[in-house]
C-alpha positions as semicolon CSV with decimal commas, in nm:
position;residue;x (nm);y (nm);z (nm)
1;M;11,005;10,167;12,831
2;K;10,799;9,977;12,574
3;R;10,909;9,732;12,319
4;I;10,713;9,757;12,000
5;L;10,673;9,513;11,711
6;L;10,549;9,681;11,397
7;L;10,392;9,491;11,120
8;S;10,178;9,546;10,820
9;D;10,012;9,394;10,515
10;T;9,978;9,039;10,655
11;H;9,690;8,963;10,390
12;S;9,553;8,689;10,591
13;Y;9,900;8,516;10,667
14;L;10,045;8,471;11,011
15;D;10,285;8,198;11,105
16;E;10,450;8,081;11,428
17;A;10,779;8,264;11,366
18;I;10,584;8,601;11,371
19;L;10,387;8,497;11,682
20;E;10,704;8,426;11,843
21;H;10,823;8,790;11,792
22;C;10,483;8,909;11,914
23;K;10,542;8,715;12,249
24;K;10,870;8,909;12,312
25;V;10,735;9,274;12,299
26;D;10,498;9,487;12,499
27;E;10,281;9,584;12,211
28;V;10,213;9,472;11,856
29;W;10,116;9,750;11,613
30;H;9,941;9,644;11,281
31;A;9,937;9,907;11,009
32;G;9,655;9,751;10,803
33;D;9,578;9,514;10,533
34;I;9,504;9,255;10,796
35;G;9,307;9,018;10,557
36;D;9,139;8,803;10,806
37;I;9,031;8,863;11,164
38;S;9,183;8,545;11,277
39;V;9,528;8,711;11,224
40;T;9,462;8,989;11,483
41;D;9,272;8,735;11,707
42;R;9,583;8,523;11,731
43;I;9,809;8,823;11,807
44;K;9,570;8,934;12,074
45;E;9,628;8,593;12,237
46;V;9,990;8,668;12,303
47;A;10,030;9,039;12,314
48;V;9,859;9,391;12,335
49;L;9,760;9,488;11,988
50;R;9,691;9,828;11,824
51;A;9,581;9,826;11,466
52;V;9,414;10,008;11,173
53;Y;9,228;9,871;10,890
54;G;9,346;9,872;10,532
55;N;9,213;9,917;10,197
56;I;9,154;9,524;10,157
57;D;9,001;9,469;10,489
58;N;8,641;9,375;10,527
59;A;8,349;9,501;10,728
60;T;8,430;9,280;11,025
61;I;8,783;9,410;11,057
62;R;8,661;9,768;10,998
63;Q;8,412;9,740;11,284
64;E;8,687;9,623;11,513
65;F;8,970;9,847;11,415
66;P;8,966;10,232;11,312
67;L;9,110;10,392;11,001
68;N;9,354;10,590;11,228
69;Q;9,509;10,540;11,555
70;R;9,638;10,850;11,726
71;F;9,781;10,810;12,082
72;E;10,065;10,885;12,313
73;L;10,290;10,610;12,457
74;E;10,603;10,663;12,668
75;G;10,604;11,021;12,570
76;V;10,587;10,971;12,204
77;T;10,289;11,081;12,000
78;V;10,209;10,821;11,746
79;W;9,974;10,819;11,427
80;I;9,915;10,495;11,252
81;T;9,714;10,473;10,928
82;H;9,735;10,239;10,640
83;I;9,763;10,483;10,346
84;G;9,925;10,814;10,434
85;G;10,221;10,852;10,218
86;Y;10,571;10,952;10,346
87;P;10,778;11,276;10,403
88;G;10,755;11,497;10,092
89;R;10,453;11,280;9,963
90;Y;10,192;11,276;10,217
91;T;9,846;11,176;10,097
92;A;9,578;11,449;10,057
93;R;9,367;11,279;10,335
94;V;9,649;11,332;10,598
95;K;9,843;11,611;10,473
96;G;9,658;11,897;10,630
97;E;9,628;11,735;10,973
98;I;9,987;11,609;10,970
99;I;10,114;11,966;10,902
100;Q;9,889;12,127;11,166
101;E;9,956;11,850;11,425
102;P;10,244;11,640;11,348
103;P;10,303;11,330;11,559
104;K;10,665;11,228;11,677
105;L;10,620;10,896;11,484
106;F;10,403;10,851;11,180
107;I;10,339;10,492;11,059
108;T;10,183;10,369;10,742
109;G;10,163;10,033;10,551
110;H;10,023;9,981;10,195
111;S;10,335;10,010;9,981
112;H;10,484;9,680;10,092
113;I;10,817;9,869;10,096
114;L;10,997;9,905;10,413
115;K;11,103;10,268;10,481
116;V;11,228;10,467;10,782
117;I;11,249;10,834;10,687
118;R;11,313;11,150;10,909
119;D;11,097;11,441;10,818
120;N;11,309;11,729;10,931
121;N;11,048;11,987;10,839
122;L;10,787;11,841;11,068
123;D;11,018;11,681;11,308
124;L;10,892;11,351;11,285
125;L;11,002;10,991;11,217
126;H;10,808;10,790;10,934
127;M;10,797;10,411;10,952
128;N;10,650;10,168;10,701
129;P;10,746;9,817;10,814
130;G;10,699;9,671;10,457
131;A;10,482;9,355;10,419
132;V;10,505;9,051;10,647
133;G;10,242;8,850;10,449
134;K;10,311;8,637;10,148
135;H;10,072;8,827;9,899
136;G;10,228;9,100;9,699
137;F;10,540;9,183;9,492
138;H;10,784;9,246;9,782
139;P;11,103;9,042;9,760
140;A;11,135;9,002;10,142
141;R;10,886;8,972;10,425
142;T;10,969;9,240;10,687
143;M;10,875;9,389;11,026
144;L;11,024;9,644;11,248
145;R;11,105;9,627;11,632
146;F;11,196;9,935;11,845
147;R;11,165;10,081;12,188
148;L;10,996;10,378;12,319
149;S;11,116;10,540;12,622
150;K;11,098;10,905;12,778
151;G;10,996;11,059;12,442
152;N;11,264;10,868;12,252
153;I;11,260;10,604;11,976
154;S;11,550;10,373;11,994
155;D;11,703;10,041;11,915
156;L;11,532;10,008;11,569
157;E;11,571;9,651;11,412
158;V;11,457;9,526;11,089
159;I;11,326;9,157;11,100
160;E;11,337;9,008;10,763
161;Y;11,230;8,669;10,618
162;K;11,262;8,535;10,274
163;R;10,938;8,492;10,074
């Protein structure tokens, strides 16, 4: 069993409250728009980190993190990318691959809108944790926490902060 904290769109912002949540999970996943490498450096001091770069991220971040992360953990296939769309509206860049080889869990960021949507056609769960940074139009700062175990995704929680 693995406890996961999923965040995105920090846009160079990381506070102690976020770090406290990072300390209480087995892995932290960042779905892009990190903003400043110091954000991921600080997360890596307290947790195992998997991350992808986003459209605002500079060359330093793009050298450290890939555009896509595809892996399996606890029997769950996962694909994390910053811009990928969502069920019924996948981006052209991912559409062919996601149809041909769908993961069980497809994670994106970018929109700053928290979404958890089941794609029954591809038998996958899409998650977008919204944005936990302060830059952008989102009314609340959000992250997701959940568990992976024996091929299942469970105990999904929304963590929300006022802007």
